[in-house]
C-alpha positions in Angstrom: -160.0 -118.6 13.3 -157.5 -120.5 11.2 -153.8 -119.5 11.1 -152.9 -118.1 7.7 -150.1 -119.8 5.8 -146.9 -118.0 4.8 -148.3 -117.8 1.2 -151.5 -116.2 2.6 -149.4 -113.7 4.5 -147.2 -112.9 1.5 -150.3 -112.2 -0.7 -151.8 -110.1 2.1 -148.6 -108.2 2.4 -148.6 -107.5 -1.3 -152.2 -106.5 -1.2 -151.6 -104.2 1.8 -148.8 -102.5 -0.1 -151.1 -101.9 -3.1 -153.9 -100.6 -0.8 -151.5 -98.1 0.8 -150.5 -97.0 -2.7 -154.2 -96.8 -3.7 -155.0 -94.8 -0.5 -152.3 -92.3 -1.2 -153.3 -91.9 -4.9 -156.9 -91.3 -3.8 -155.8 -88.9 -1.0 -153.9 -86.9 -3.7 -156.9 -86.9 -5.9 -159.2 -85.9 -3.0 -156.8 -83.1 -2.2 -156.9 -81.8 -5.8 -160.7 -82.1 -5.9 -161.2 -80.5 -2.4 -160.5 -77.1 -3.7 -163.4 -74.6 -3.9 -165.4 -75.3 -7.1 -166.8 -72.8 -9.5 -170.0 -72.7 -7.6 -168.2 -71.6 -4.4 -168.8 -74.9 -2.6 -165.9 -76.9 -1.1 -165.6 -80.2 -3.0 -165.5 -82.0 0.3 -169.1 -80.7 1.1 -170.4 -82.9 -1.8 -169.7 -86.0 0.4 -172.6 -84.8 2.5 -174.9 -84.5 -0.5 -173.8 -87.9 -1.8 -174.4 -89.5 1.6 -177.8 -88.0 1.9 -178.8 -89.1 -1.7 -177.7 -92.6 -1.0 -178.9 -93.0 2.6 -181.8 -90.6 3.0 -182.3 -87.7 5.4 -179.9 -87.6 8.4 -179.1 -85.6 11.5 -175.8 -83.7 11.5 -174.4 -85.9 14.2 -175.2 -89.1 12.2 -173.5 -87.5 9.1 -170.4 -86.6 11.1 -170.1 -90.2 12.3 -170.8 -91.7 8.9 -168.3 -89.4 7.2 -165.7 -89.7 9.9 -165.7 -85.9 10.4 -166.5 -83.6 13.3 -169.9 -82.1 13.8 -168.6 -78.5 13.3 -167.2 -79.3 9.9 -170.3 -81.1 8.8 -172.5 -78.3 10.1 -170.5 -75.6 8.3 -170.4 -77.6 5.0 -174.1 -78.5 5.2 -175.0 -74.8 5.9 -173.2 -74.0 2.6 -175.2 -76.7 0.8 -178.4 -75.3 2.3 -177.5 -71.8 1.2 -176.9 -73.1 -2.4 -180.3 -74.9 -2.4 -178.8 -78.4 -2.6 -179.9 -79.5 0.8 -182.8 -78.6 3.1 -183.5 -78.8 6.8 -186.6 -80.6 7.8 -188.1 -81.5 11.2 -187.2 -84.9 12.5 -190.4 -86.9 12.8 -189.0 -88.8 15.7 -187.9 -85.7 17.7 -189.5 -82.4 16.7 -186.6 -80.5 18.4 -184.1 -82.0 16.0 -183.6 -81.4 12.3 -182.8 -83.7 9.4 -180.8 -82.8 6.3 -182.2 -84.0 3.0 -181.3 -83.3 -0.6 -183.5 -81.0 -2.6 -184.5 -81.5 -6.2 -181.6 -79.3 -7.2 -179.3 -81.4 -5.0 -180.4 -84.5 -6.7 -179.7 -82.9 -10.1 -176.2 -81.9 -9.0 -175.6 -85.3 -7.5 -176.5 -87.0 -10.8 -174.3 -84.5 -12.8 -171.3 -85.2 -10.5 -172.0 -89.0 -10.7 -171.9 -88.8 -14.5 -168.8 -86.7 -14.5 -167.1 -89.3 -12.2 -168.1 -92.1 -14.6 -166.7 -90.2 -17.6 -163.4 -89.6 -15.7 -163.0 -93.2 -14.8 -164.1 -94.5 -18.2 -161.5 -92.1 -19.8 -158.8 -93.2 -17.5 -159.4 -96.9 -18.0 -160.4 -96.9 -21.7 -157.4 -98.9 -22.7 -158.3 -101.7 -20.2 -160.2 -104.7 -21.6 -163.9 -104.6 -20.5 -163.5 -107.8 -18.5 -160.7 -106.3 -16.5 -162.8 -103.2 -15.7 -165.7 -105.5 -14.7 -163.4 -107.6 -12.6 -161.9 -104.6 -10.7 -165.4 -103.3 -10.0 -166.5 -106.7 -8.7 -163.4 -107.3 -6.6 -163.6 -103.8 -5.1 -167.3 -104.4 -4.2 -166.3 -107.7 -2.5 -163.3 -106.0 -0.7 -165.5 -103.1 0.5 -168.2 -105.6 1.7 -165.5 -107.5 3.7 -164.1 -104.3 5.2 -167.6 -103.1 6.2 -168.4 -106.5 7.7 -165.1 -106.5 9.6 -165.9 -103.0 11.0 -169.4 -104.0 11.9 -168.0 -106.9 13.9 -165.6 -104.5 15.7 -168.4 -102.1 16.7 -167.8 -101.6 20.4 -164.6 -103.7 20.5 -161.2 -102.3 21.0 -159.9 -104.7 18.4 -156.9 -106.1 20.3 -154.5 -107.6 17.7 -156.4 -105.9 14.9 -154.7 -104.0 12.1 -153.1 -100.8 13.0 -154.8 -97.9 11.0 -151.5 -96.2 10.1 -150.1 -99.5 8.7 -153.3 -100.3 6.7 -153.7 -96.8 5.2 -150.2 -95.4 5.3 -151.7 -92.4 7.0 -151.3 -90.9 10.5 -154.6 -89.2 11.4 -153.0 -87.2 14.2 -151.3 -85.0 11.6 -154.4 -84.2 9.5 
């Protein structure tokens, strides 16, 4: 590993500040959207549906891990999705005692509707930006996300000594909610 130059550290510090700002803006948006929707479903429960659509049927424990949530929360939210006909429970073909959660046809329809609504919201918010800037942001965020995912995959099982402190990266203390 090469030692970063002072310029590299300065740019990283500026990026870190912007990431904290972005994280806080997204947390505020998430808080606003996490209210109960008109259909009686917590907005946060849609994360389960979105994950299932994008990653296929999952056990509750795998969902909890993937969504960085506890099993009881995922279980409660997925039960609501099942009651509303958006998700169904099926037998796990690898272990008949376990169940998998999978999106229903109605769940896929609702997912697509929410995806289109998100696209309209973002398009409306960024309509004044030149197209090349919008394309560049999408491309750079994809690249950043891939780097972050690769970094975390490399840490799997490691205690990450000397790694970034979560609170400093996100500006958030998970011990307080």
